[in-house]
DSSP file (Angstrom, degrees, kcal/mol; ACC not computed):
  #  RESIDUE AA STRUCTURE BP1 BP2  ACC     N-H-->O    O-->H-N    N-H-->O    O-->H-N    TCO  KAPPA ALPHA  PHI   PSI    X-CA   Y-CA   Z-CA
    1    1 A M              0   0    0      0, 0.0    46,-3.1     0, 0.0     2,-0.3   0.000 360.0 360.0 360.0 144.4  -72.4  -44.0   60.0
    2    2 A K  E     -A   46   0A   0     44,-0.2     2,-0.3    74,-0.1    44,-0.2  -0.672 360.0-176.1 -90.8 142.5  -75.3  -42.2   61.5
    3    3 A I  E     -A   45   0A   0     42,-3.0    42,-2.0    -2,-0.3     2,-0.4  -0.940  21.3-145.0-135.0 157.9  -78.6  -41.7   59.6
    4    4 A S  E     -AB  44  75A   0     71,-2.3    71,-2.9    -2,-0.3     2,-0.4  -0.978  19.2-165.7-118.3 137.6  -81.9  -40.0   59.9
    5    5 A V  E     -AB  43  74A   0     38,-2.3    38,-2.6    -2,-0.4     2,-0.5  -0.992   8.5-158.9-128.5 127.6  -85.0  -41.7   58.5
    6    6 A E  E     -AB  42  73A   0     67,-2.4    67,-2.3    -2,-0.4     2,-0.4  -0.931  17.1-170.0-106.0 128.4  -88.4  -40.2   57.9
    7    7 A L  E     -AB  41  72A   0     34,-3.4    34,-2.6    -2,-0.5     2,-0.4  -0.942  17.2-179.0-122.8 137.8  -91.3  -42.7   57.6
    8    8 A T  E     - B   0  71A   0     63,-2.2    63,-2.7    -2,-0.4     2,-0.5  -0.929  12.4-165.3-132.8 112.5  -94.9  -42.2   56.6
    9    9 A L  E     - B   0  70A   0     -2,-0.4    61,-0.2    61,-0.2    11,-0.0  -0.837   6.8-178.1 -99.4 129.7  -97.0  -45.4   56.7
   10   10 A S  E     - B   0  69A   0     59,-3.1    59,-2.1    -2,-0.5     2,-0.3  -0.812   9.5-161.9-131.5  92.7 -100.3  -45.4   54.9
   11   11 A P  E     - B   0  68A   0      0, 0.0     2,-1.3     0, 0.0    57,-0.3  -0.572  18.6-137.5 -69.6 132.7 -102.5  -48.6   55.2
   12   12 A L        +     0   0    0     55,-2.4     2,-0.3    -2,-0.3    55,-0.1  -0.628  67.4  92.9 -96.5  75.1 -105.1  -48.5   52.4
   13   13 A Q  S    S-     0   0    0     -2,-1.3     3,-0.3     1,-0.1    52,-0.0  -0.961  86.7-101.9-156.5 166.1 -108.1  -49.7   54.5
   14   14 A A  S    S+     0   0    0     -2,-0.3     2,-1.5     1,-0.3     3,-0.3   0.921 117.9  51.3 -61.7 -45.0 -110.9  -48.3   56.5
   15   15 A D        +     0   0    0      1,-0.2    -1,-0.3     2,-0.1    -3,-0.1  -0.627  69.2 145.8 -93.4  77.9 -109.2  -49.0   59.9
   16   16 A F     >  +     0   0    0     -2,-1.5     4,-1.2    -3,-0.3    -1,-0.2   0.717  55.9  66.9 -86.3 -21.7 -106.0  -47.3   59.0
   17   17 A E  H  > S+     0   0    0     -3,-0.3     4,-2.9     1,-0.2     5,-0.2   0.898  91.1  59.5 -71.3 -41.0 -105.1  -45.9   62.4
   18   18 A T  H  > S+     0   0    0      1,-0.2     4,-2.7     2,-0.2     5,-0.2   0.929 106.1  45.8 -61.9 -48.3 -104.5  -49.2   64.2
   19   19 A P  H  > S+     0   0    0      0, 0.0     4,-2.1     0, 0.0    -1,-0.2   0.880 115.1  49.3 -59.1 -35.6 -101.6  -50.4   62.0
   20   20 A I  H  X S+     0   0    0     -4,-1.2     4,-2.6     2,-0.2    -2,-0.2   0.934 111.2  48.4 -70.0 -43.6 -100.0  -47.0   62.1
   21   21 A I  H  X S+     0   0    0     -4,-2.9     4,-2.7     1,-0.2     5,-0.2   0.928 112.4  49.1 -59.6 -46.7 -100.3  -46.9   65.9
   22   22 A N  H  X S+     0   0    0     -4,-2.7     4,-1.7    -5,-0.2    -1,-0.2   0.897 110.9  50.2 -62.2 -38.9  -98.8  -50.3   66.2
   23   23 A F  H  X S+     0   0    0     -4,-2.1     4,-1.9    -5,-0.2    -2,-0.2   0.935 111.9  47.0 -65.4 -45.9  -95.9  -49.4   64.0
   24   24 A I  H  X S+     0   0    0     -4,-2.6     4,-2.6     1,-0.2    -2,-0.2   0.901 109.3  54.2 -63.5 -39.9  -95.1  -46.3   65.9
   25   25 A K  H  X S+     0   0    0     -4,-2.7     4,-1.9     1,-0.2    -1,-0.2   0.888 108.3  49.7 -59.1 -39.1  -95.3  -48.1   69.2
   26   26 A R  H  < S+     0   0    0     -4,-1.7     4,-0.3     2,-0.2    -1,-0.2   0.893 110.6  49.6 -69.2 -37.3  -92.8  -50.6   68.0
   27   27 A L  H >< S+     0   0    0     -4,-1.9     3,-1.4     1,-0.2     5,-0.3   0.924 110.2  51.1 -62.6 -44.2  -90.4  -47.9   66.8
   28   28 A R  H 3< S+     0   0    0     -4,-2.6    -2,-0.2     1,-0.3    -1,-0.2   0.863 105.6  56.4 -61.5 -36.6  -90.8  -46.1   70.2
   29   29 A D  T 3< S+     0   0    0     -4,-1.9    -1,-0.3    -5,-0.2    -2,-0.2   0.509  92.8  93.8 -73.0  -6.1  -89.9  -49.4   72.0
   30   30 A S  S <  S-     0   0    0     -3,-1.4     4,-0.1    -4,-0.3    -3,-0.0  -0.195  89.6-110.1 -80.4 175.3  -86.6  -49.6   70.1
   31   31 A K  S    S+     0   0    0      2,-0.1     2,-0.1    -2,-0.0    -1,-0.1   0.441  88.5  97.8 -82.4  -0.7  -83.2  -48.4   71.3
   32   32 A F  S    S-     0   0    0     -5,-0.3     2,-0.4     1,-0.1    13,-0.2  -0.445  84.8-100.6 -90.3 161.1  -83.3  -45.7   68.6
   33   33 A T  E     -C   44   0A   0     11,-1.3    11,-2.5    -2,-0.1     2,-0.4  -0.686  42.6-169.4 -79.5 129.1  -84.2  -42.0   69.0
   34   34 A V  E     -C   43   0A   0     -2,-0.4     2,-0.4     9,-0.2     9,-0.2  -0.988  10.8-178.6-125.7 129.0  -87.8  -41.5   67.7
   35   35 A L  E     -C   42   0A   0      7,-2.5     7,-3.4    -2,-0.4     2,-0.4  -0.958  10.2-163.0-124.1 143.7  -89.5  -38.1   67.0
   36   36 A E  E     +C   41   0A   0     -2,-0.4     5,-0.2     5,-0.2    -2,-0.0  -0.933  14.6 173.0-130.0 150.6  -93.0  -37.8   65.7
   37   37 A N        -     0   0    0      3,-2.2     3,-0.3    -2,-0.4    -2,-0.0  -0.885  53.0 -90.6-139.2 173.3  -95.2  -35.1   64.1
   38   38 A P  S    S+     0   0    0      0, 0.0     3,-0.1     0, 0.0    -2,-0.0   0.692 123.5  39.6 -62.7 -16.6  -98.7  -35.3   62.7
   39   39 A L  S    S-     0   0    0      1,-0.2     2,-0.3   -31,-0.0    -3,-0.0   0.706 123.2  -4.1-107.2 -24.1  -97.4  -36.2   59.2
   40   40 A S        -     0   0    0     -3,-0.3    -3,-2.2   -32,-0.1     2,-0.4  -0.952  56.3-120.9-158.1 172.8  -94.4  -38.5   59.8
   41   41 A T  E     -AC   7  36A   0    -34,-2.6   -34,-3.4    -2,-0.3     2,-0.4  -0.992  21.2-154.5-126.8 138.0  -92.2  -40.2   62.2
   42   42 A Q  E     -AC   6  35A   0     -7,-3.4    -7,-2.5    -2,-0.4     2,-0.4  -0.886   8.3-171.9-111.2 142.3  -88.4  -39.8   62.3
   43   43 A I  E     -AC   5  34A   0    -38,-2.6   -38,-2.3    -2,-0.4     2,-0.4  -0.996   6.0-161.9-134.2 141.1  -86.0  -42.4   63.6
   44   44 A Y  E     +AC   4  33A   0    -11,-2.5   -11,-1.3    -2,-0.4     2,-0.3  -0.945  29.6  95.3-128.5 138.2  -82.2  -41.9   64.2
   45   45 A G  E     -A    3   0A   0    -42,-2.0   -42,-3.0    -2,-0.4     2,-0.3  -0.993  68.8 -33.2 171.3-168.5  -79.3  -44.2   64.6
   46   46 A D  E >>  -A    2   0A   0     -2,-0.3     4,-3.4   -44,-0.2     3,-1.0  -0.580  50.5-131.8 -77.4 134.2  -76.4  -46.1   63.2
   47   47 A Y  H 3> S+     0   0    0    -46,-3.1     4,-2.3    -2,-0.3    -1,-0.1   0.908 104.0  52.1 -51.0 -52.1  -77.0  -47.4   59.7
   48   48 A D  H 34 S+     0   0    0    -47,-0.2    -1,-0.3     1,-0.2   -46,-0.1   0.686 120.2  34.8 -66.0 -19.0  -75.9  -51.0   60.3
   49   49 A Q  H <> S+     0   0    0     -3,-1.0     4,-1.2     2,-0.1    -2,-0.2   0.787 118.7  48.4 -94.8 -43.8  -78.2  -51.3   63.3
   50   50 A L  H  X S+     0   0    0     -4,-3.4     4,-2.8     1,-0.2     5,-0.2   0.902 104.5  55.7 -72.1 -44.1  -81.2  -49.2   62.2
   51   51 A M  H  X S+     0   0    0     -4,-2.3     4,-2.7    -5,-0.3     5,-0.2   0.901 108.0  47.2 -62.4 -43.4  -81.8  -50.6   58.6
   52   52 A P  H  > S+     0   0    0      0, 0.0     4,-2.0     0, 0.0    -1,-0.2   0.915 113.1  50.7 -65.2 -37.4  -82.2  -54.2   59.7
   53   53 A F  H  X S+     0   0    0     -4,-1.2     4,-2.3     2,-0.2    -2,-0.2   0.947 111.7  46.6 -60.6 -47.8  -84.5  -53.1   62.4
   54   54 A L  H  X S+     0   0    0     -4,-2.8     4,-3.2     1,-0.2     5,-0.3   0.912 108.8  55.3 -61.9 -43.2  -86.6  -51.1   60.0
   55   55 A T  H  X S+     0   0    0     -4,-2.7     4,-1.9     1,-0.2    -1,-0.2   0.904 110.8  46.0 -55.2 -42.9  -86.6  -53.9   57.4
   56   56 A Q  H  X S+     0   0    0     -4,-2.0     4,-2.1     2,-0.2    -2,-0.2   0.926 115.7  44.6 -66.4 -47.0  -88.1  -56.2   60.1
   57   57 A E  H  X S+     0   0    0     -4,-2.3     4,-2.4     2,-0.2    -2,-0.2   0.845 111.7  52.0 -69.6 -36.3  -90.7  -53.7   61.3
   58   58 A I  H  X S+     0   0    0     -4,-3.2     4,-2.8    -5,-0.2     5,-0.2   0.943 111.6  47.4 -64.6 -45.9  -91.8  -52.7   57.8
   59   59 A K  H  X S+     0   0    0     -4,-1.9     4,-1.8    -5,-0.3    -2,-0.2   0.904 111.5  51.2 -63.4 -39.6  -92.3  -56.3   56.9
   60   60 A R  H  X S+     0   0    0     -4,-2.1     4,-0.6     2,-0.2    -1,-0.2   0.923 111.6  47.3 -60.5 -45.7  -94.2  -56.9   60.1
   61   61 A S  H >X S+     0   0    0     -4,-2.4     3,-1.3     1,-0.2     4,-0.5   0.917 110.0  52.1 -65.4 -44.7  -96.5  -53.9   59.4
   62   62 A F  H >< S+     0   0    0     -4,-2.8     3,-1.0     1,-0.3    -1,-0.2   0.851 104.2  57.7 -63.2 -33.1  -97.1  -55.0   55.8
   63   63 A S  H 3< S+     0   0    0     -4,-1.8    -1,-0.3     1,-0.2    -2,-0.2   0.686  98.4  62.3 -70.2 -16.0  -98.1  -58.4   57.1
   64   64 A E  H << S+     0   0    0     -3,-1.3     2,-0.3    -4,-0.6    -1,-0.2   0.656 108.7  37.5 -81.6 -17.6 -100.9  -56.8   59.2
   65   65 A V  S << S-     0   0    0     -3,-1.0     3,-0.1    -4,-0.5   -52,-0.0  -0.869  73.7-126.1-134.3 162.2 -102.8  -55.3   56.3
   66   66 A D  S    S+     0   0    0     -2,-0.3     2,-0.4     1,-0.3    -1,-0.1   0.927  96.5  12.6 -74.0 -44.1 -103.7  -56.2   52.7
   67   67 A I  S    S+     0   0    0    -55,-0.1   -55,-2.4     2,-0.0     2,-0.3  -0.999  71.2 162.9-137.0 136.9 -102.3  -53.1   51.0
   68   68 A S  E     -B   11   0A   0     -2,-0.4     2,-0.4   -57,-0.3   -59,-0.0  -0.995  23.3-148.6-151.6 147.5 -100.0  -50.4   52.5
   69   69 A V  E     -B   10   0A   0    -59,-2.1   -59,-3.1    -2,-0.3     2,-0.5  -0.966  12.3-170.0-115.3 134.9  -97.8  -47.7   51.2
   70   70 A L  E     -B    9   0A   0     -2,-0.4     2,-0.5   -61,-0.2   -61,-0.2  -0.979   4.7-162.7-127.6 125.2  -94.6  -46.6   53.1
   71   71 A Q  E     -B    8   0A   0    -63,-2.7   -63,-2.2    -2,-0.5     2,-0.4  -0.883  15.1-177.0-102.7 134.0  -92.7  -43.5   52.1
   72   72 A M  E     -B    7   0A   0     -2,-0.5     2,-0.4   -65,-0.2   -65,-0.2  -0.994  15.6-170.5-136.0 132.0  -89.2  -43.3   53.5
   73   73 A K  E     -B    6   0A   0    -67,-2.3   -67,-2.4    -2,-0.4     2,-0.4  -0.976  10.1-162.4-117.9 138.2  -86.4  -40.7   53.3
   74   74 A V  E     -B    5   0A   0     -2,-0.4     2,-0.4   -69,-0.2   -69,-0.2  -0.984   4.3-170.9-119.9 128.2  -82.9  -41.5   54.4
   75   75 A V  E     -B    4   0A   0    -71,-2.9   -71,-2.3    -2,-0.4     2,-2.2  -0.976  26.6-128.6-120.8 131.1  -80.4  -38.8   55.2
   76   76 A K  S    S+     0   0    0     -2,-0.4     2,-0.3   -73,-0.2   -73,-0.2  -0.459  83.8  55.5 -81.7  71.0  -76.7  -39.6   55.9
   77   77 A T  S    S-     0   0    0     -2,-2.2     2,-0.8   -76,-0.1    -2,-0.2  -0.858  90.1 -98.8 179.6 158.4  -76.4  -37.7   59.1
   78   78 A D        +     0   0    0     -2,-0.3     3,-0.3     1,-0.1   -74,-0.1  -0.842  38.8 170.1 -90.0 109.9  -78.1  -37.6   62.6
   79   79 A R    >   +     0   0    0     -2,-0.8     3,-1.9     1,-0.2    -1,-0.1   0.159  41.2 113.4-102.2  13.4  -80.5  -34.7   62.4
   80   80 A S  T 3  S+     0   0    0      1,-0.3    -1,-0.2   -47,-0.0   -38,-0.0   0.756  78.4  49.4 -65.2 -24.2  -82.3  -35.5   65.8
   81   81 A D  T 3  S+     0   0    0     -3,-0.3    -1,-0.3     2,-0.0    -2,-0.1   0.240  80.3 139.2-100.4  16.3  -80.9  -32.3   67.4
   82   82 A Y    <   +     0   0    0     -3,-1.9    -3,-0.1     1,-0.0     0, 0.0  -0.345  25.0 178.0 -63.2 134.6  -81.9  -30.0   64.6
   83   83 A E        -     0   0    0     -2,-0.1    -2,-0.0     0, 0.0    -3,-0.0  -0.994  33.6-109.3-136.1 133.8  -83.3  -26.6   65.7
   84   84 A P        -     0   0    0      0, 0.0     0, 0.0     0, 0.0     0, 0.0  -0.246  16.5-151.2 -61.8 148.5  -84.4  -23.9   63.3
   85   85 A S              0   0    0      1,-0.1     0, 0.0     0, 0.0     0, 0.0   0.132 360.0 360.0-106.7  18.5  -82.1  -20.8   63.3
   86   86 A F              0   0    0      0, 0.0    -1,-0.1     0, 0.0     0, 0.0   0.390 360.0 360.0-130.6 360.0  -84.9  -18.4   62.3
């Protein structure tokens, strides 16, 4: 099944940008479709492949900082080709 995942990583430290940049670069280097905006990053793919990848990368990102918050939304469909109709 195809899914769309929206991620917002928020390291709670003075140098918060470096862990975010590293996380996004690893997502970009994956085989999945990745779209970004100033507030979040979206990644799209097959559930059985994408979720283990995200579990690994979230754990890796958490290990880089003392405290971090990750907000994640998962939608059961691939919305990567969404275009507004208005």
